[in-house]
C-alpha positions in Angstrom: -0.2 9.5 0.9 1.5 12.9 0.7 3.8 14.5 3.4 4.8 18.1 4.3 7.3 19.0 7.0 8.3 22.3 8.8 11.3 22.7 11.1 10.6 24.1 14.5 13.0 26.8 15.8 14.8 25.5 18.8 13.1 26.5 22.1 10.7 29.0 20.7 8.0 28.7 23.0 5.4 31.0 21.4 5.6 29.0 18.0 5.1 25.8 19.9 2.1 27.1 21.7 0.7 28.6 18.6 0.7 25.2 16.8 -1.5 23.9 19.6 -3.8 27.0 19.5 -4.2 26.1 15.8 -5.4 22.6 16.4 -9.2 22.2 15.3 -11.1 20.7 18.2 -13.3 18.3 16.3 -12.6 14.5 15.3 -9.0 14.4 16.7 -7.3 11.6 18.5 -4.3 13.0 20.6 -1.4 10.9 21.9 2.0 11.9 23.3 3.9 13.1 26.3 5.1 16.6 27.4 7.9 16.7 30.1 8.6 19.5 32.5 11.8 21.5 31.8 15.0 21.2 33.9 14.8 24.8 35.1 11.5 24.4 36.7 12.5 21.0 38.3 15.7 22.6 39.6 13.7 25.6 41.0 11.5 23.1 43.1 8.4 24.0 41.2 7.6 20.5 39.9 6.0 17.5 41.6 8.8 15.0 40.8 7.7 11.8 39.0 4.1 12.8 39.2 1.8 14.0 36.5 -1.5 13.9 34.7 -2.6 11.2 32.2 -5.4 12.0 29.9 -7.4 9.6 27.9 -11.0 8.6 28.2 -10.7 10.0 31.7 -8.1 11.8 33.7 -5.8 10.3 36.4 -2.9 11.7 38.4 -0.1 9.0 38.1 3.5 8.2 39.0 6.3 7.8 36.6 8.2 4.7 37.6 11.9 5.5 36.9 13.3 2.2 35.8 16.7 1.4 37.5 16.7 4.7 39.4 17.0 5.2 43.2 14.4 8.0 43.2 11.0 6.4 43.1 9.3 9.3 45.0 5.8 10.2 44.2 4.5 13.7 45.1 0.7 13.6 44.8 0.6 16.1 47.8 2.7 18.6 46.1 0.7 18.4 42.8 -2.6 18.7 44.5 -2.1 20.8 47.6 1.1 22.8 47.1 0.2 23.6 43.5 3.4 22.4 42.0 3.5 21.8 38.3 3.2 18.3 36.9 6.4 16.4 36.0 4.6 15.3 32.7 1.4 15.5 30.9 0.5 12.2 29.0 -2.1 11.8 26.5 -3.5 8.5 25.5 -6.1 8.4 22.7 -7.7 11.7 23.9 -10.7 12.5 21.8 -11.2 9.0 20.4 -14.8 9.4 21.5 -16.1 12.1 19.2 -16.4 15.5 21.3 -14.6 14.2 24.3 -12.0 16.7 25.8 -10.2 17.7 22.8 -13.1 19.8 21.9 -12.7 21.7 25.1 -11.1 25.0 24.4 -9.7 25.1 27.9 -7.9 21.7 27.3 -5.9 23.0 24.4 -5.2 26.3 26.1 -3.7 24.3 29.1 -1.4 22.4 26.6 -0.3 25.6 25.1 0.4 27.1 28.5 2.6 24.3 29.5 4.5 24.7 26.3 5.0 28.4 27.2 6.4 27.2 30.5 9.0 25.3 28.5 7.5 21.7 28.5 8.8 19.7 25.7 8.2 16.3 24.0 6.0 15.2 21.3 2.4 15.1 20.2 0.9 12.8 17.6 -2.5 13.6 16.2 -4.8 11.7 14.0 -7.6 13.4 12.1 -11.0 12.4 10.6 -12.3 8.9 10.7 -11.2 5.7 8.8 -10.2 5.2 6.0 -8.9 8.8 5.7 -5.1 8.9 6.5 -4.6 12.5 7.7 -2.3 12.7 10.7 0.3 15.1 12.2 3.3 14.4 14.4 5.0 17.3 16.3 8.4 16.8 17.7 9.3 19.7 20.0 12.9 18.4 20.6 15.7 16.6 18.6 14.7 13.0 17.8 16.9 10.0 16.9 16.2 7.4 14.2 18.1 5.1 12.0 18.7 4.7 8.3 20.6 1.8 7.0 22.1 1.1 10.4 23.4 4.6 10.8 22.1 6.6 13.8 20.8 10.0 12.7 18.9 12.9 14.3 16.2 15.2 13.2 15.8 18.7 14.3 12.5 19.7 16.1 9.9 19.5 13.6 6.2 19.1 12.5 5.2 16.6 9.8 1.9 16.3 8.1 0.5 13.3 6.3 -2.3 13.9 3.9 -4.7 11.7 1.9 -4.0 12.2 -1.8 -7.0 10.2 -2.8 -8.9 13.4 -1.8 -7.3 15.9 -4.3 -9.7 18.8 -3.5 -8.7 18.6 0.1 -5.7 16.1 0.8 -4.8 17.8 4.2 -8.3 17.7 5.5 -8.9 19.0 9.0 -5.2 19.6 9.7 -5.2 22.5 7.2 -5.5 25.2 10.0 -2.3 24.0 11.4 -0.5 24.1 8.1 -1.8 27.5 7.7 -0.5 28.5 11.1 2.9 27.0 10.1 3.0 29.3 6.9 1.8 32.3 8.7 4.6 32.0 11.0 7.0 31.5 8.2 8.4 28.2 9.4 11.1 26.7 7.1 9.8 23.8 4.9 12.2 20.8 5.2 12.5 17.6 2.9 10.5 15.1 4.8 12.4 12.3 2.9 15.5 13.3 4.8 13.8 12.8 8.2 14.6 9.6 10.0 11.4 8.2 11.5 11.5 7.8 15.3 9.7 4.8 16.8 6.5 6.2 18.4 6.0 4.1 21.5 3.9 5.2 24.5 6.0 5.4 27.7 5.6 2.3 30.1 3.7 4.3 32.7 0.8 4.9 30.5 0.7 1.6 28.7 
């Protein structure tokens, strides 16, 4: 396996959206969560604790805030008042070939939410087993540990390629790498990144 990482400029919404626009639509499995920005929440434009979950289907769901007094659920606001979702969650989207990820409108919708300031992480797997191509995009600072020490990473995108295929180790994620280079994103040492644990939120488990 080989790796390549680029740093993402803090809060550059156009670069975030451009990365999503570069995702090729075929043979991809998408996981992750994007959360509404504080500015939209404070402006009353967000259906609090209420959002969309995409997987092999689509549902509107509530986020259960553990230990918090506010357990409100605003399906009415999301559906009828046209408020923005508090979150967009993705669970194995595209695991079935040609389902949803291949819809140009679906990727466009993700890019538009990033342009509105949504942030979080997306995890993509490419190809079919046994190829090892995958890409993790962290739109915000992440935390991990090395030798017991707590460390943080800048927002970044990291690619894992399959070096058993020397002619094309990056496979179907090559268009995203090309987009990163075209936008002149800074290459960072992937060995210096601490790896955050990738665990789906409880409300989509």
